[in-house]
C-alpha positions as CSV (number, residue, x, y, z in Angstrom):
1,M,-11.9,-36.8,-19.2
2,Q,-10.1,-39.8,-17.7
3,K,-9.5,-39.5,-14.0
4,N,-5.9,-39.6,-12.8
5,R,-5.3,-43.1,-11.3
6,F,-3.0,-41.6,-8.7
7,W,-5.2,-38.7,-7.6
8,F,-4.8,-39.6,-4.0
9,L,-1.0,-38.8,-4.2
10,K,-2.0,-35.2,-4.8
11,K,-3.4,-35.0,-1.3
12,K,-0.6,-33.9,1.0
13,W,-2.1,-35.5,4.0
14,F,-2.2,-38.9,2.3
15,V,1.4,-38.6,1.3
16,F,2.3,-37.9,4.9
17,L,0.1,-40.8,6.1
18,L,2.1,-43.2,3.9
19,L,5.4,-41.7,5.1
20,D,4.2,-42.0,8.7
21,I,3.5,-45.8,8.2
22,I,7.0,-46.2,6.7
23,T,8.8,-44.2,9.4
24,G,6.7,-45.8,12.2
25,L,7.7,-49.3,11.0
26,A,11.3,-48.2,10.5
27,A,11.4,-46.7,14.0
28,F,9.9,-49.8,15.7
29,Y,12.3,-52.2,13.8
30,G,15.2,-49.8,14.3
31,A,14.6,-49.9,18.1
32,Y,14.9,-53.7,18.1
33,Y,18.0,-53.5,15.9
34,L,19.7,-51.1,18.2
35,R,18.6,-52.8,21.4
36,F,20.1,-56.1,20.3
37,E,23.0,-54.7,18.2
38,G,21.8,-56.2,15.0
39,Q,21.3,-59.7,16.4
40,I,17.5,-59.9,17.2
41,P,16.7,-63.1,19.1
42,A,13.9,-65.2,17.7
43,L,11.8,-64.8,20.9
44,S,12.1,-61.0,20.8
45,Y,11.3,-61.0,17.0
46,I,8.0,-62.7,17.8
47,G,7.2,-59.7,20.0
48,F,8.0,-57.3,17.1
49,R,5.7,-59.3,14.7
50,Q,2.8,-59.1,17.2
51,L,3.1,-55.4,18.0
52,W,4.2,-53.5,15.0
53,Y,0.7,-53.0,13.5
54,W,-0.6,-52.0,17.0
55,Y,2.1,-49.3,17.1
56,L,1.2,-48.1,13.6
57,G,-2.5,-48.0,14.5
58,C,-1.8,-46.1,17.7
59,K,0.5,-43.6,15.9
60,L,-1.9,-42.9,13.1
61,L,-5.0,-42.5,15.4
62,V,-3.1,-40.1,17.7
63,F,-1.9,-38.1,14.7
64,Y,-5.4,-37.9,13.3
65,F,-7.1,-36.8,16.5
66,G,-4.2,-34.6,17.4
67,G,-4.6,-32.6,14.1
68,I,-1.1,-33.5,12.8
69,Y,-2.5,-33.9,9.3
70,E,-4.3,-30.6,9.4
71,R,-1.1,-28.6,9.9
72,I,0.9,-26.9,7.1
73,W,4.4,-27.9,7.8
74,R,6.0,-25.3,5.5
75,F,5.0,-22.8,8.1
76,A,5.8,-25.0,11.2
77,R,6.8,-23.4,14.5
78,V,8.2,-24.8,17.7
79,E,4.6,-25.3,18.9
80,D,3.9,-27.6,16.0
81,L,7.0,-29.7,16.7
82,L,6.0,-30.0,20.4
83,V,2.5,-31.3,19.4
84,L,4.2,-33.9,17.1
85,I,6.5,-35.0,20.0
86,G,3.6,-35.2,22.4
87,S,1.6,-37.3,20.0
88,L,4.5,-39.8,19.6
89,V,4.9,-40.0,23.4
90,I,1.2,-40.9,23.7
91,A,1.6,-43.5,20.9
92,S,4.6,-45.0,22.8
93,F,2.7,-45.2,26.1
94,S,-0.3,-46.7,24.3
95,L,2.0,-49.4,23.0
96,V,3.2,-50.1,26.6
97,S,-0.4,-50.6,27.7
98,I,-1.2,-52.9,24.8
99,S,1.9,-55.1,25.4
100,Y,0.9,-55.3,29.1
101,F,-2.7,-56.4,28.4
102,L,-1.7,-58.8,25.7
103,S,1.1,-60.2,27.9
104,I,3.7,-59.7,25.2
105,A,7.2,-59.5,26.6
106,V,9.1,-56.5,25.3
107,P,12.2,-54.8,26.8
108,R,11.3,-51.4,28.2
109,S,14.2,-49.8,26.2
110,I,12.3,-50.7,23.0
111,F,9.5,-48.2,23.8
112,I,12.0,-45.5,24.5
113,L,14.1,-46.1,21.4
114,T,11.0,-46.3,19.3
115,G,9.8,-42.9,20.5
116,L,13.2,-41.3,20.0
117,L,13.7,-42.7,16.5
118,D,10.2,-41.8,15.4
119,V,10.6,-38.2,16.6
120,C,13.6,-38.0,14.4
121,L,12.0,-39.7,11.4
122,S,8.5,-38.2,11.5
123,G,9.9,-34.8,12.5
124,G,12.5,-35.0,9.7
125,I,10.0,-35.6,6.9
126,R,8.0,-32.6,8.1
127,V,11.1,-30.3,8.5
128,I,12.1,-30.8,4.9
129,P,9.2,-28.6,3.4
130,K,10.0,-25.9,6.0
131,F,13.7,-26.0,5.2
132,Y,12.9,-25.8,1.5
133,K,10.6,-22.8,2.0
134,E,13.2,-20.9,4.0
135,H,16.5,-22.0,2.4
136,G,15.6,-23.7,-0.9
137,F,18.1,-26.3,-2.1
138,S,20.6,-23.7,-3.4
139,F,23.8,-24.4,-1.4
140,Y,25.8,-22.2,-3.8
141,Y,25.2,-18.8,-5.4
142,P,25.8,-17.7,-9.0
143,A,29.0,-15.8,-9.6
144,D,27.0,-12.8,-10.7
145,A,24.8,-12.7,-7.6
146,R,25.1,-9.4,-5.7
147,R,26.6,-9.5,-2.2
148,V,24.1,-7.8,0.2
149,L,25.0,-6.3,3.5
150,I,21.9,-6.1,5.7
151,I,21.6,-3.2,8.2
152,G,19.4,-4.4,11.1
153,A,19.7,-7.8,12.6
154,G,16.2,-7.8,14.1
155,D,13.1,-9.6,13.0
156,A,12.9,-7.8,9.7
157,G,16.6,-8.6,8.9
158,V,16.0,-12.3,9.7
159,L,13.0,-12.4,7.5
160,V,15.0,-10.8,4.6
161,V,17.7,-13.4,5.0
162,K,15.1,-16.2,4.9
163,E,13.6,-14.8,1.8
164,L,16.9,-14.4,0.0
165,L,18.0,-17.9,0.9
166,R,14.7,-19.3,-0.4
167,Q,15.2,-18.1,-3.9
168,E,16.0,-20.8,-6.4
169,N,18.0,-18.6,-8.7
170,P,19.1,-15.8,-6.4
171,E,20.2,-12.5,-7.7
172,R,21.3,-11.4,-4.2
173,Y,22.8,-13.4,-1.3
174,P,23.3,-12.2,2.2
175,L,26.9,-11.4,3.3
176,G,26.2,-10.4,6.9
177,F,24.6,-7.9,9.2
178,L,25.3,-4.5,10.8
179,D,23.5,-3.7,14.0
180,D,24.1,-1.1,16.8
181,D,22.9,-3.5,19.5
182,P,26.0,-4.3,21.6
183,V,24.4,-7.7,22.6
184,K,24.5,-8.8,18.9
185,A,28.2,-7.8,18.4
186,K,30.4,-10.6,17.0
187,T,27.5,-13.0,17.0
188,K,26.0,-15.1,14.1
189,I,22.4,-15.0,13.1
190,M,21.2,-17.8,10.8
191,G,24.9,-18.5,10.1
192,F,25.7,-14.9,9.0
193,A,28.0,-12.8,11.2
194,V,27.1,-9.4,12.6
195,L,30.1,-7.6,11.1
196,G,29.9,-4.3,13.1
197,T,27.7,-1.3,13.7
198,C,26.3,1.3,11.4
199,A,29.3,3.4,12.1
200,D,31.4,0.7,10.4
201,L,29.4,0.8,7.2
202,A,32.0,2.3,4.9
203,E,34.8,0.1,6.2
204,V,32.8,-3.1,6.0
205,V,31.6,-2.3,2.4
206,R,35.2,-1.9,1.3
207,E,36.6,-4.9,3.2
208,Y,34.0,-7.4,2.1
209,K,33.4,-5.9,-1.4
210,V,29.7,-5.4,-0.8
211,D,27.6,-4.9,-3.9
212,E,24.4,-3.6,-2.3
213,V,23.2,-2.3,1.1
214,L,19.8,-3.2,2.4
215,I,18.2,-1.4,5.3
216,A,16.0,-3.8,7.2
217,M,14.7,-1.4,9.9
218,P,11.0,-0.6,9.1
219,T,10.7,1.6,12.3
220,A,14.0,3.5,11.9
221,P,13.8,7.3,12.3
222,G,14.2,9.3,9.1
223,E,17.5,10.8,10.2
224,V,19.0,7.3,10.5
225,I,17.9,6.4,7.0
226,K,19.2,9.7,5.6
227,E,22.6,9.2,7.3
228,I,23.0,5.6,5.9
229,A,21.8,6.8,2.4
230,E,24.4,9.6,2.5
231,I,27.2,7.2,3.4
232,C,26.2,4.8,0.6
233,R,26.1,7.7,-1.8
234,K,29.6,8.8,-0.9
235,I,31.1,5.3,-1.3
236,K,29.1,4.7,-4.4
237,V,27.2,1.5,-3.3
238,P,23.5,1.1,-4.1
239,V,21.2,1.2,-1.1
240,H,17.7,-0.3,-0.8
241,T,15.1,-0.6,2.0
242,L,11.9,-2.2,3.1
243,P,8.6,-0.4,3.3
244,R,7.6,1.4,6.5
245,I,6.2,-0.8,9.2
246,Y,2.5,0.1,8.5
247,D,3.0,-1.5,5.0
248,L,4.2,-4.8,6.5
249,L,1.2,-5.5,8.7
250,N,0.7,-8.9,7.1
251,G,4.2,-10.0,8.3
252,E,5.3,-11.2,4.9
253,I,8.5,-9.9,3.4
254,T,9.3,-10.9,-0.2
255,V,12.1,-9.8,-2.6
256,D,9.5,-7.8,-4.5
257,L,9.1,-5.5,-1.4
258,I,12.8,-4.6,-1.4
259,R,12.9,-1.2,-3.1
260,E,15.0,2.0,-3.4
261,I,14.8,4.6,-0.6
262,K,12.0,7.1,-1.2
263,V,11.8,10.6,0.2
264,E,9.0,9.4,2.5
265,D,11.6,7.2,4.3
266,L,13.6,10.3,5.1
267,L,10.6,11.7,7.1
268,G,10.8,8.5,9.1
269,R,8.3,9.2,12.0
270,A,7.3,6.4,14.4
271,P,4.5,4.2,13.0
272,V,1.0,5.1,13.9
273,Q,-0.3,3.1,16.9
274,L,-3.9,2.3,16.1
275,D,-6.4,1.2,18.8
276,I,-7.7,-1.6,16.6
277,E,-10.4,-2.7,19.1
278,V,-11.9,0.8,19.2
279,L,-11.8,1.2,15.5
280,Q,-13.4,-2.2,14.8
281,D,-16.2,-1.5,17.3
282,F,-16.8,1.9,15.5
283,F,-16.6,0.8,11.9
284,Q,-17.5,-2.9,11.8
285,A,-20.8,-3.9,10.1
286,K,-21.6,-0.3,9.2
287,K,-22.3,1.4,5.8
288,I,-19.6,4.0,5.1
289,V,-19.5,6.6,2.4
290,V,-16.2,8.1,1.3
291,T,-16.6,11.2,-1.0
292,G,-13.6,11.9,-3.3
293,A,-12.9,8.1,-3.0
294,G,-10.7,8.2,-6.2
295,G,-8.3,10.9,-4.7
296,S,-5.1,10.4,-2.8
297,I,-6.6,10.6,0.7
298,G,-10.0,9.2,-0.2
299,S,-8.6,6.1,-1.8
300,E,-6.2,5.5,1.1
301,L,-9.1,5.9,3.6
302,C,-10.9,3.1,1.6
303,R,-7.8,0.8,1.8
304,Q,-7.6,1.3,5.6
305,L,-11.3,0.9,6.2
306,C,-11.7,-2.5,4.4
307,P,-9.7,-4.5,7.0
308,L,-12.1,-3.1,9.7
309,K,-15.0,-5.1,8.0
310,P,-17.6,-2.5,7.2
311,R,-21.0,-3.8,6.0
312,E,-20.7,-1.8,2.8
313,L,-18.1,0.7,1.5
314,I,-19.6,3.3,-0.8
315,L,-17.1,5.0,-3.1
316,L,-18.5,8.4,-4.2
317,G,-16.8,10.5,-6.8
318,H,-17.3,12.3,-10.1
319,D,-14.1,11.1,-11.9
320,E,-14.9,7.7,-13.3
321,N,-11.3,6.4,-14.0
322,P,-9.8,6.6,-10.5
323,L,-13.0,5.4,-9.0
324,F,-13.0,2.3,-11.3
325,E,-9.3,1.6,-10.4
326,I,-9.8,1.8,-6.6
327,K,-13.0,-0.3,-6.8
328,W,-11.2,-3.1,-8.5
329,E,-8.2,-2.9,-6.3
330,L,-10.3,-3.2,-3.2
331,A,-12.6,-5.9,-4.6
332,A,-9.5,-8.0,-5.4
333,K,-7.9,-7.6,-1.9
334,F,-11.1,-7.8,0.1
335,P,-13.6,-10.1,-1.6
336,G,-15.8,-10.3,1.5
337,I,-16.5,-6.6,1.6
338,I,-19.4,-5.0,-0.5
339,I,-17.7,-2.3,-2.5
340,T,-20.2,0.1,-4.3
341,P,-18.8,2.8,-6.6
342,I,-21.2,5.7,-7.3
343,I,-20.6,8.5,-9.8
344,A,-22.0,11.7,-8.3
345,D,-21.0,15.4,-8.0
346,I,-21.2,16.9,-4.5
347,K,-22.4,20.2,-6.1
348,D,-25.6,18.3,-7.2
349,L,-27.7,18.4,-4.0
350,V,-30.6,16.4,-5.6
351,R,-28.2,13.6,-6.6
352,I,-26.4,13.5,-3.3
353,R,-29.7,13.4,-1.3
354,A,-30.9,10.5,-3.5
355,V,-27.7,8.5,-2.9
356,F,-27.8,9.1,0.9
357,Q,-31.5,8.3,1.1
358,E,-30.9,5.0,-0.8
359,K,-27.8,3.9,1.1
360,K,-28.6,5.3,4.6
361,P,-24.9,5.3,5.6
362,A,-23.9,5.4,9.2
363,I,-20.5,7.1,8.7
364,V,-19.4,9.7,6.1
365,F,-15.8,10.7,5.3
366,H,-15.9,13.9,3.2
367,A,-12.6,14.0,1.3
368,A,-13.9,15.5,-2.0
369,A,-12.4,18.9,-2.7
370,H,-10.5,21.2,-5.1
371,K,-7.1,21.5,-3.5
372,H,-4.6,23.0,-6.0
373,V,-3.7,26.5,-4.7
374,P,-2.6,28.2,-7.9
375,L,-5.5,26.7,-9.9
376,M,-8.1,27.8,-7.4
377,E,-6.6,31.3,-7.4
378,A,-7.4,31.5,-11.1
379,N,-10.9,29.8,-10.6
380,P,-12.3,31.1,-7.3
381,G,-15.9,30.5,-8.3
382,E,-15.3,26.8,-8.9
383,A,-13.4,26.5,-5.6
384,F,-16.3,28.0,-3.7
385,K,-18.9,25.9,-5.5
386,N,-17.0,22.6,-4.8
387,N,-15.4,23.2,-1.4
388,V,-18.3,25.3,0.2
389,W,-21.5,24.5,-1.7
390,G,-20.4,20.9,-2.1
391,T,-19.7,20.5,1.7
392,K,-23.0,22.1,2.6
393,N,-24.8,19.7,0.3
394,V,-23.2,16.6,1.8
395,C,-23.8,17.9,5.4
396,A,-27.5,18.5,4.6
397,A,-27.9,15.1,3.0
398,A,-26.2,13.4,5.9
399,I,-28.5,15.0,8.5
400,E,-31.6,14.1,6.4
401,A,-30.4,10.4,6.1
402,G,-29.7,10.1,9.8
403,V,-25.9,9.7,9.5
404,E,-24.3,8.9,12.9
405,S,-20.8,10.4,12.3
406,F,-19.5,12.8,9.7
407,V,-15.7,13.5,9.3
408,F,-14.5,16.4,7.1
409,I,-11.0,16.3,5.7
410,S,-9.5,19.8,6.0
411,T,-6.1,21.3,5.5
412,D,-3.5,23.5,7.4
413,K,-4.1,26.0,4.6
414,A,-7.4,26.8,6.3
415,V,-5.6,28.4,9.2
416,N,-5.3,32.2,8.6
417,P,-5.7,31.6,4.9
418,V,-4.2,33.7,2.2
419,S,-5.4,31.5,-0.7
420,V,-8.8,30.9,-2.2
421,M,-8.4,27.2,-1.5
422,G,-7.6,27.8,2.1
423,A,-10.4,30.3,2.6
424,T,-13.0,27.9,1.1
425,K,-11.8,25.1,3.3
426,R,-12.0,27.3,6.4
427,I,-15.6,28.3,5.5
428,A,-16.3,24.5,5.1
429,E,-14.9,24.0,8.7
430,I,-17.3,26.6,10.0
431,I,-20.2,24.9,8.2
432,I,-19.2,21.6,9.8
433,Q,-19.2,23.2,13.3
434,D,-22.5,24.9,12.6
435,Y,-24.2,21.7,11.4
436,N,-23.0,19.9,14.5
437,A,-25.6,22.0,16.4
438,V,-28.4,20.7,14.2
439,G,-29.8,17.1,14.6
440,T,-28.1,14.1,16.0
441,T,-25.2,13.6,13.5
442,K,-21.8,14.1,15.0
443,F,-19.7,16.4,12.8
444,A,-16.0,16.8,13.1
445,A,-13.1,17.9,10.9
446,V,-9.5,16.7,10.7
447,R,-6.8,19.1,9.7
448,F,-3.4,18.2,8.3
449,G,-0.7,19.3,5.8
450,N,0.6,18.2,2.4
451,V,0.3,14.5,1.4
452,L,3.5,13.1,-0.2
453,G,3.1,11.7,-3.6
454,S,-0.5,12.9,-4.1
455,R,-1.6,13.9,-7.6
456,G,-0.3,17.4,-8.4
457,S,1.9,17.6,-5.3
458,V,5.5,18.8,-5.3
459,I,7.2,15.3,-5.2
460,P,5.9,14.0,-8.6
461,I,6.7,17.5,-10.1
462,F,10.3,17.4,-8.8
463,Q,10.7,13.8,-10.0
464,E,9.6,14.7,-13.5
465,Q,12.0,17.7,-13.5
466,I,14.9,15.4,-12.5
467,R,14.0,12.9,-15.2
468,R,14.2,15.8,-17.7
469,G,17.6,16.8,-16.5
470,G,16.5,19.8,-14.5
471,P,16.3,22.4,-13.4
472,I,14.1,21.9,-10.3
473,T,12.0,24.9,-9.6
474,V,11.4,26.0,-6.0
475,T,9.5,29.2,-5.1
476,D,11.7,30.4,-2.2
477,P,14.7,29.0,-0.3
478,Q,13.0,29.6,3.1
479,M,9.6,28.1,2.2
480,E,8.5,25.3,4.6
481,R,5.6,22.8,4.6
482,F,4.3,20.0,6.8
483,F,4.2,16.6,5.1
484,M,2.6,13.2,5.8
485,T,2.4,10.0,3.8
486,P,-1.1,9.0,2.6
487,T,-1.1,5.9,4.9
488,E,0.0,7.9,7.9
489,A,-2.7,10.5,7.3
490,A,-5.5,8.0,6.6
491,Q,-4.8,6.0,9.8
492,L,-4.8,9.1,12.0
493,V,-8.0,10.2,10.4
494,L,-9.7,6.9,11.2
495,Q,-8.4,7.1,14.8
496,A,-9.7,10.7,15.1
497,A,-13.1,9.6,13.8
498,G,-13.4,7.0,16.5
499,M,-12.7,9.8,19.1
500,A,-15.2,12.4,17.9
501,H,-18.1,13.6,20.1
502,G,-19.1,16.3,17.6
503,G,-17.9,19.8,16.8
504,E,-14.2,19.1,17.1
505,I,-11.4,20.1,14.7
506,F,-8.8,17.5,15.1
507,I,-5.2,18.4,14.3
508,L,-2.7,15.7,13.4
509,D,0.9,15.8,14.5
510,M,2.8,16.2,11.3
511,G,6.3,16.3,12.8
512,E,8.7,19.1,11.9
513,A,8.1,21.4,9.0
514,V,10.4,20.6,6.0
515,K,12.0,23.1,3.8
516,I,11.0,22.6,0.2
517,V,14.5,23.2,-1.0
518,D,15.9,20.5,1.3
519,L,13.2,18.1,-0.1
520,A,14.4,18.9,-3.6
521,K,18.0,18.2,-2.7
522,D,17.1,14.9,-1.0
523,L,15.2,13.8,-4.2
524,I,18.2,14.7,-6.4
525,R,20.6,12.7,-4.1
526,L,18.2,9.7,-4.0
527,S,18.4,9.7,-7.8
528,G,22.1,9.3,-7.6
529,L,22.9,12.9,-8.6
530,E,24.3,16.0,-6.9
531,P,22.4,19.2,-6.4
532,E,23.7,22.1,-8.4
533,E,26.4,19.9,-10.1
534,D,24.0,17.5,-12.0
535,I,20.7,19.2,-11.4
536,K,20.3,22.9,-10.9
537,I,17.8,24.4,-8.5
538,E,16.0,27.6,-9.6
539,F,14.0,29.9,-7.3
540,T,10.9,31.4,-9.0
541,G,9.3,33.5,-6.2
542,I,6.2,32.9,-4.2
543,R,3.0,32.4,-6.2
544,P,-0.3,34.1,-5.5
545,G,-2.1,32.5,-2.6
546,E,1.1,30.9,-1.1
547,K,2.5,31.4,2.4
548,M,6.1,31.0,3.5
549,F,5.1,28.9,6.5
550,E,1.9,27.0,7.2
551,E,0.1,27.1,10.6
552,I,-2.0,24.6,12.4
553,L,-4.1,26.8,14.7
554,T,-6.0,30.1,14.4
555,K,-5.5,32.8,17.1
556,A,-8.9,31.9,18.6
557,E,-8.2,28.2,18.8
558,G,-6.4,26.6,21.8
559,V,-5.3,23.0,21.6
560,T,-6.0,20.1,23.9
561,A,-4.3,16.7,24.0
562,T,-6.2,13.5,23.3
563,K,-5.6,10.0,24.4
564,H,-3.6,9.5,21.2
565,Q,-0.2,11.0,21.3
566,R,-0.3,12.2,17.7
567,I,-3.8,13.7,17.6
568,F,-4.8,17.0,19.2
569,V,-8.1,18.8,19.2
570,A,-8.8,22.5,18.8
571,Q,-11.3,24.1,21.2
572,K,-14.8,23.9,20.0
573,Q,-16.3,27.0,18.4
574,Q,-19.9,28.0,18.0
575,F,-21.2,30.5,15.4
576,C,-24.3,32.6,15.3
577,R,-27.1,30.5,13.9
578,Q,-28.9,33.5,12.5
579,K,-25.8,34.7,10.6
580,M,-25.2,31.2,9.3
581,Q,-28.8,30.9,8.1
582,Q,-28.5,34.2,6.3
583,F,-25.3,32.9,4.7
584,Y,-27.0,29.8,3.5
585,E,-30.0,31.6,2.1
586,H,-28.0,34.4,0.4
587,W,-24.8,32.8,-0.8
588,M,-26.2,29.5,-1.9
589,Q,-28.5,31.3,-4.3
590,A,-26.0,33.9,-5.5
591,C,-23.6,33.7,-8.4
592,P,-20.2,32.1,-7.6
593,P,-18.2,34.8,-5.8
594,T,-14.8,36.3,-6.6
595,R,-11.6,36.1,-4.6
596,E,-12.4,39.4,-2.8
597,T,-16.0,38.4,-1.9
598,I,-14.8,35.0,-0.6
599,F,-12.5,36.6,1.8
600,N,-15.1,39.2,2.8
601,L,-17.5,36.4,3.5
602,L,-15.0,34.5,5.6
603,G,-14.3,37.7,7.6
604,E,-18.0,38.1,8.4
605,L,-18.4,34.5,9.4
606,E,-15.4,34.6,11.7
607,K,-16.9,37.7,13.4
608,S,-20.1,35.7,14.0
609,R,-18.3,33.4,16.4
610,I,-20.2,33.6,19.7
611,S,-18.1,31.2,21.9
612,T,-15.1,29.0,22.2
613,M,-15.7,25.9,24.3
614,E,-12.8,24.0,25.6
615,E,-13.1,20.2,25.1
616,A,-12.7,18.6,28.5
617,D,-12.3,15.0,27.5
618,V,-11.7,13.5,24.1
619,S,-11.5,9.7,24.2
């Protein structure tokens, strides 16, 4: 294949070098032209002819050693411009020195004018790519482009405006801002006016014929989002938002990220503040196993672990399809991390032992579990085998493999349980605390509520019922649950893991409990419909194994604050080792129990508690 004769023009640094030669020559000649008002004397012109190549040489050398050609000017900041100006100042001073040593007479104003002109010319050719990136060359908008009112004139709002202006064929264009900050009232940001506060939303929409409202406040409380969404619904204008702040960690906002408001936005808690240094010290360069890696929490844990640079992330699960999907997602996003998917069933002790002995992980997150309450009521034996036997198997394999830290994902349904699922998870918590007294592995559990959007959870069910035209089925108008987003839960689990000394049950702050019927109404409204008018809500009665209200602590558990404001720890509990050994020997050999025998067993184990130790310091 014939090589392109002009291959060098594809090198951006070479293009800038050519332009710097042209702008340098233009600046030096322009300085003479301005100094002598277009009539350059012959004697002075001799000085120009003797010095112009010296100036170009000084400029190019200073630019080279100053790293000017290594910078990407599409992303230039003020610091980059200051480096450019400094380089041109050095080049001008170098020219002064050369003219002195060569005894070439040059008016001093020539050096000043040269520097000023070259700052304008060399800076200008570098500002153009940045201007194009942020604004494009679209100085008009199509007639059918939607007029967008942006709520929030902070950093996120500015980034949104830049992204909208950058589009070559914009479907939206920014009309202005609303912001409650009195300092920004009646000001302009990037040329767009702050038209009022959030209280003026309805009036501004009508006055300026707004086609769409965009909420650019990634840290806004849920109540604020809910209030804005309700106003937009009443005045019949579409409203969109940006993802929550923990989804914008890379600092990039694109049009693709602008989305409709989701029910998670209405929860709107403050973003999780992670102690990144502690987490990196804890997880970096270590082998980590995540059981149930294809599930909602397991997969999100994997996503949050990869940026912490583990040596190897081992995805363990028995369902091949979700394991395949999360493996390829992580491999594409984090090519530098070793991702190893392993098909294994936690009920198979021989297989789990073999995996742990081969991989020798340092940290284990045990997220594999049967979690659906009604299904486990109908299949108590399977719930026991997976949630109890499976947990016992993973604990035993972890100790034998010399695992340093083991974190068990529990649930608020384990507190004073009335369901088979909750009872089996509580037994698993007791097993975790018992195994903490054996060997050097630090065992801990993390307890939290429902995860929004997880498979089989209430949100996807409600959404499907809305798509079908209703009705939405709710068990009881007074039923309440705690909710967290998968990202929120996973981040707090990682932080708790870094705090564990062994034997703790960490409890995550899940905010206020939410009535299920209110959640259903919010989802209906977010779909542009009205509860009871467009979509009916039917109450079906509480199902077996369900409680009206979930709890986070048993009567025997006190709670202690930790250094993280959203993580608490229950007082450590110790159980009779002899009773636990009898349990392992008898129940692990017996046939899968019934619902009644599971609760009888839990009662016996709770009675075997011999102490409750208050945790003095959790760091």
